[in-house]
N, C-alpha and C positions, 0 to 999 in steps of 0.2 A: 175927185176920182170916184167913179162908180164901179161897183163890182157887178158884173152881169151874171145872173144865176138863172137856172132853168127851174121852173116849177116842178114839183114832184109828180104832178099828174102827167106833164109832158114827158118826164123821164120814164114814167111807167108806160106811157104810150109809145115811147121810142123803142123800148125793149119788150117785145111781145112775149107774153107768158106762154110756156109750152105745157100742155096738159100732162099730168103725171099718169104713168101707166103702171101696171103691176110689175113689169120687168124692171123699170127704173127704181121702183121701191125696193125690189129685191137686191139690186146692185148697191143701193144706199145702205141697206142693212148689213150686207157683207163687208162693205168698207168700214163701217163702224166697229164691227167685230174684229176686223184686222187691226184697226188702230188700237183697240183696247188690249188685244193680245200683245202687240208691239210694246205698248206702255208697260204691261206687266213684265215682259221679258227684260226691258231696260231697267225696271226697278229691281228685278232679281239680280241682274248683272251688277248694278250699283252697290247693292248690299254686300256682294262678295269681294269688292276691291278693297285693298289695304288703305289705311289712313294716309291722307296727303295733307301736310301742314303748310305747304307753300312751295314756291319755286326753288327755295334753297335746298329742298329735298332731292332735286334732280341733280345727278352727277354732271360735272362740267366736262365738256368735250376735251379730249387730249389730256385727261388726268392721269395720275399714276396708276400703274398696274399693281393691284394688290396681291395677285397670285392666287393659288388655291388655298393656302393656309395662312391668312393674315393674323396678326396678333394685335391686341388692344393695349394701349398705354395711356395713362392719365397724367396730365401735367397741371400743377397748381400755380397760378399766376396772380399777382396783385392787380394787374390791369391788362385786359386783352385788347384794348383800343377798339378798332373796328374789324376785328377778326370775325369771320362768319363761318358757318358750317360749309363743308365741301372745299374749304381752303386747302392748299397744298401743304404737305409735310415733307421737308427736304433734309437731305444729309449731304454736305459738301455741294450745295446748290443743285442737287439731283433729286427730283420728286420720287419719294419712296412710299408715300401714303397720303391720307387726307383726314381732315378734321370731321368727325362724325357727330359731335355734340359739344355744346357750351352751356354750363350751368353755374349758378351762383351758390357758393358754399361759405356762408358767413361773410367775411370781408375779403375773400379771395374767389377767383373764378377757377372752375375745373374744366379743362379742355380734354375731351376724349378723342383719341386718334387711333386710326387703324393703319398698321404698317405692314409692308410686304414681309412675308415670313422668311424670305431669303436674306433680309438685311439683318446683320448682327451688330448690336451696339452694346457697350459695357454698361453694367448696372448703375454706375455713377455718372452717366451722360447728363448733359445739361440741355435745357430747352430755352430758346430765345425767339421772340416775335420780331420778324424783320419785314421789310417792304421791298417789293421787287424793283421799284423805281420811285422817282420823286412823287408821283401821283398814282403809283401802281397799287396792286392788291397786297394784303398782308398774308403772311404764311408763317409757319412754325419751322424753325431751323433746329435740328438736333445735332449737338456737338459733342464729340467724344473728348475726354481729357487729354492733355498733351502727353502725359506719361501713363503707362499702364500700371494700374494699382492692384490688379488681380481681384477686382470686386465681383467678377462673374459676368453674366450676360443679362441684358434687359429682357425679361420674360413677359409672357402674357399676363395682363392685370397689374403690371408694375406701376408705381406712382412716383413721379418726379416732384419732390417737395418744392416749396416756395424758395428755399435757400439756394436751389440750383436752377432757378428760372429768372429771366430778365426780359427786357424789351429795348428796342432802339428808340432814340429820340425822334419825336414827331416833327414834321415840318412846321406845324402850327406852333409848337413850343419854341422852335428856333426863331420864328418871326416874332413871337410874343416877347422873347428876351431881347431881340434886336430893337423892337419898338420901345421897350422899357428903357433901353440904353439911349436911344435917340430922343425920346420924348421925356424930358425931365430926369434923365439918368446921369451917368458920369460924364457924358460928352460936354455938358454945359460947364462942368467944373474943370475940364482939361485946361482951359485958358488960365484959370486961377492957379491950378497946380503948376503949370509951366512957368507962370510969372513968379510964383514963390520960389520955385527951384532956381530960377535965374538969379533972384535976389540973394538966395542963400549961398549959391556956388560962385557967383560973380566975383572975380578977383581972388578967389581962393583955390584956383586950379591946382597949385602945387601941394597944398595941404590935403585936398581931396585925393590927389594921386598917391600921396604918401599913405593916407588912410587905407586906400584900396590895396596898396602893396602889402601893408601890414595885415589886412584882412586875408589877403591871398596867402601870406606866409602862415598865418594862424590856421587857416583851413587846411593848408598842406600838412602842417605838423599834426593837426588832429587826424587827418587821413592816414598819416604814417603810423600814428599810435592808436589806431582804432582797435587793434587787438588788446592793447593795455587798457584802453577805456572799457572795452567789453569785459575784460577780466575784473576790472574794478567794480563795474556795475554788478557782475555776478557775485563778487565778494560782498558788496553792500546788500544784495538780495539775500545771501546766506546769513549775513549778520542780522538783517531784519527778521528773517524766519527764526533765528535763534532767540532774538529778543522777544518775539511774539510767543515762543514757547516758554520763556522764562519771565512772563509778564508779572507774575506774583513776586518773584525774587527782585525784579527791578523796582516794583512798588515798595517792597520792604526796605530796600537800600535807600530809596529816596525818602522814605519816612524816617529811617534812622539817621539820615544826614541832617535832618532839621535841627536837632540839638547841637550838632557840631557847627552848623552855620551860625546859630545864635551865639555860640561861644566865640567864634571868629569875629562876629560883629561886635561883641563886647570888648574884645581885645584888639580892635582895629587900630587904636592909638599905639599900642605896644608894637604891633606888626609894622606900622609905618615908621616908628622909631628904629626898629631893627633894620628895616630896609634902608633907611637913611644912613645908619651906622655901617651897613654893608657897603653902601655906595662910597662912604668915606674910606673904609678899609680897602676897597678895591683901588681907589685912587692912590692911597699910600703904598699898597702892594705893587702897583704898576710903577710908581716912582722909585721904589726900592729896587725892583728888578731892573729897571732902566739904569739906575746908578751902579748896581753891582754886576751888570752884564759883562763888562770886560774882565772883572776878577773871576767871575764864575767860568767864563770861557777859558781863562788861564789855568784855573784849578782843574778843569776837565782835561785840558791838554797835558797838565802835569800828571794826572792820573792815568793817562793813556799808556805810558810804558809799563806801569805796574799791572794794569789790567791785561796788557798784551802778554806780560810774563806769566800771569796766572792762567791766561788762555793757553799759552804754550805748554805750561806744566801739564795740562790735560788731566789725566786720571792719577798722576803721581801724588798730588796733594791729598785727595781723599784716601788713597792707600796708606800714605804716611800717617794720617790721623788715626786710621784703624790700628796701625802698629804701635802708636804712641801709648795707648792704654795697656798694652801687653808687655812693655819693657820691664825688666830685662829678659823675660822669658817669652821671646817672640815666637812666631810660628817657625821661623828658620832654625832657632835654637832647639825647639822640640823635635824638629825633624832629624837633628843630629844626635839625639839621645836614643840609645838602644835599650830596650827594656821598658818596664812599666813604672820605674821610680828613678829618682835623681839624688845623688849624694851632694850635699852642700857643705863646704868648709868655710868658716868665718874666722878671719884673723883680725884681732883688735889690738890697738896700741894706745896706751894711756897717754894723755896729753901731759905736758910738763905742769907740775904743781898739783897733780891729781892725788888725793888722799885715799889710800887703800884701806879698806875695812879689815881689821885682823880677823883671823879665823875664830870660829866658835870654840870655847874651852869646855870640856865635859865638867859636870858638877862634881865638887870635891877637889878640884885642881885649882890652885891659886892662879888667878889671871894675871898676866903681866901688866905693868903700869902703862899709862899712856905714853911715857917717855922711853919705855923699854924698846930696844932695837933688837932685831934678830941677830943672833950670833954673839950677844954680849951677856954679862951676868948682872943680876939685879940684887941689890942689897936690901936686907930686911932690917927690922928695928934692932936686932941683936948685933948688927955689924958684921956678921959673917957672910962670906960669899956663898952664893947658891948657884949651882949650875942650872942652866935652863932645862926645863923638862922637855922631853920630845913632843913635838906637835901631835895632837890627837888626830886620828883619822876622821875625815869628814866625808859625808856621802857625796858632797859636791866638790870636785877639785877646784881649788882656788889657785890663781897664779902666784908663783914665787917672786919675791922682790929681792933684788940684790942689795948688799950692804951699802954700796955706793949710792944706790937710788934712795935707800931709806935715809941715809945721812943727808943727802941733798934735800929730801923732803922735809926732814926735821929742821934743817938750817934755813930752809926757804930759798936756797940758791936754785936758779933755773938749770936744770939738767935735762938732757934728752930723755924722753919717756922710755921706760923699758918695754920690751916686747912681751906680749902675752902669748904663751904657747899652749 
């Protein structure tokens, strides 16, 4: 294949050259000056235009209306996924602003948003990155808390921390987890798990059903007593706090217990012997109680009337015991006495065979013999009778004894005792 070309001389010959005139030269000069001026003007215009970093700086058509007084809010997120500037900011799926910037701050991303000034959000609002559809764009969803906490209003320059931001699960993450499950994941083991379950439960349906019923009963009881369980846990918590505050005391007690434990260890044989003896004693006591059970029951039944009588007596028995110590001058006797003193007369009677001591004799007067009797004469050594001297006066009056009583006392015969007056 050949390419047909025309020689340069023929081309030159084909286009005849026109001679340059002064008028043409002037036009050419004017055009050059015009081009130079246009270039300078364009350069000046270019220098006055603001910086343009890319197409993401251009606002999207149909975006949110920011109003006349928008305010700026910054959200800190661990992962912004494929969020881009100019993305929408929504509240209850209604666009109220747009993302103005995304920057990296350490291990988290800072997303700057402009929101319409008419939109009011609480200061503790949360931010979450969501997706408009399965393959749609990302946007920031601002969510108010379910209950009002009185935290105030989300103002200009506010920052939503990482603790109040989150994101939705990506489609790629779902497919990745599904592929992990299907390729070498748990699906391959389902057959083994099913076979082992059949082997374990086969022929034991009744036992498994019983176990499930018991578990259901246990769970029901636990649910019914959840208040008690909570109280017990709170009590254990308080006990733990108390023990933590008295850690030194607990350590001291445990340290002091060591000698006691060593002593118990040395006396382990004696303790075992004592426990065996107690076991034997308990057997004997049980046998004794069993053998005497009928008698004990009979005794208790016999005591029943006495106890019933004591119970019926009520307060009479304590009142009687109080009066017993005051006999014979009880409270009732004292109430019958008029005045502030009491005359007491005592009458005494000598028992039969009682020996009466004779009255004292003044000095210088011969005392009667032991055999002398009142009303009789005593003989002296001269043989003459002597009349009895009159009885001396005594400061203490003594009872008089009759002759018959004295004779009876001398002879030893039993006679009724005389009265003392």
